[in-house]
N, C-alpha and C positions, 0 to 999 in steps of 0.2 A: 199558633197557639200563643197567647198572650202570657206573660210571666208567672203563671201558675207553677210553683215549685212542688206541689204536692206534700203530703204529710211526712213527718219526720217520726220514725217509730223506734223505740229504744232509748237509752240513755246515753249521754255522752260527757265529756268533760273528765272526770275522775281517773282512776287507773285503767290499766290496760284491759281488766276484765270488763269494765264498763264499756270500753270501745268494742270488744269482741262482740257485743249484743246489738250494736248500732246498725240500723238499716234505714236507708233513706231512699225515697222516690224523688227523682229531679229531672228537670228537662235540661239538656246541654245548653248552656249559654255561649254566645258567640261562636257558633260552630264553624269549623272550616268546610266549606262545601266539598273540597276535594277528597277530604278524608271521610266525611259523611257519606259520600257516594260509594265508598268501599264497605260500608258497615251493613249489616243485616240483623234481624232480630236474633237474639242468642249471642252476638258478638260480645266478647268479653275484653274490657279495656282496663289499662292500668290507671290508678288515681294517685296523683302526686302532689306534694306541697311545692310550690314555685316561691322561693324566697323573696322575689320582687327586687325592688319595690314597684308596686304594692304587693304584699303576700296574697297568693291565689291558690286555690285547689283547682288544678288542672287535669284533664283526662287526655290519656294518650293511647293511640292505636298504632301498633307495630312501629314504635319509636317516633310517631308523628303527632303533633299537637291536634286534638280533635275539637277542643273547647274547654270551658270552665264550668265549675259548679258553683252556684251562688246559694246565699242562705245556708251556710254550711259550717257554722261556728263550732259546733261539737265534732264535725269531721275534721276541721283544721286542727283542733287541738289534739285529736287522737293521732293525726299524721305527724304532728310534732313530737309525739311520745314514741314515734317509730313504728306505730301499728300499720300494717300494709292493708290497703283496700283495693277492692277490683268494682268495676261498674259493668253491669251486664245491660245490653240493648233490649228493652222491653216493647218498644214501639217506635215506629218512623212514620211520621206524617209530613210529607213535604220535606221541608228542612228541619222540622222538630224531631229531636231525638229524646226519648224518654229512657231514663236509666233506673237501675235498681243497683244501690250502692251497698256493698257488705264488706265486713272484715275478711281479708284473704289469709286466714291463719291455717 
């Protein structure tokens, strides 16, 4: 699956209440094949901000790096504010892992 990140729904940026409504669909970028092999549809992963450099939004499964989330400016800002997020696996096609990312409040 080539770089299609899918739509971004909701608003980002502003205060924590804006972040609570953020819903993103993304394809995991730079996936770790070892970790991806342990995932299934419905798996819930942690979303974290890695300060870098460069700063990046990363996805973690059972404490192991699964990959990154790109095109996530609003998500990055919400994570900086301390709003927790989780990613649920919605599809796995070969090595491509589709995620639904929402606030974990």
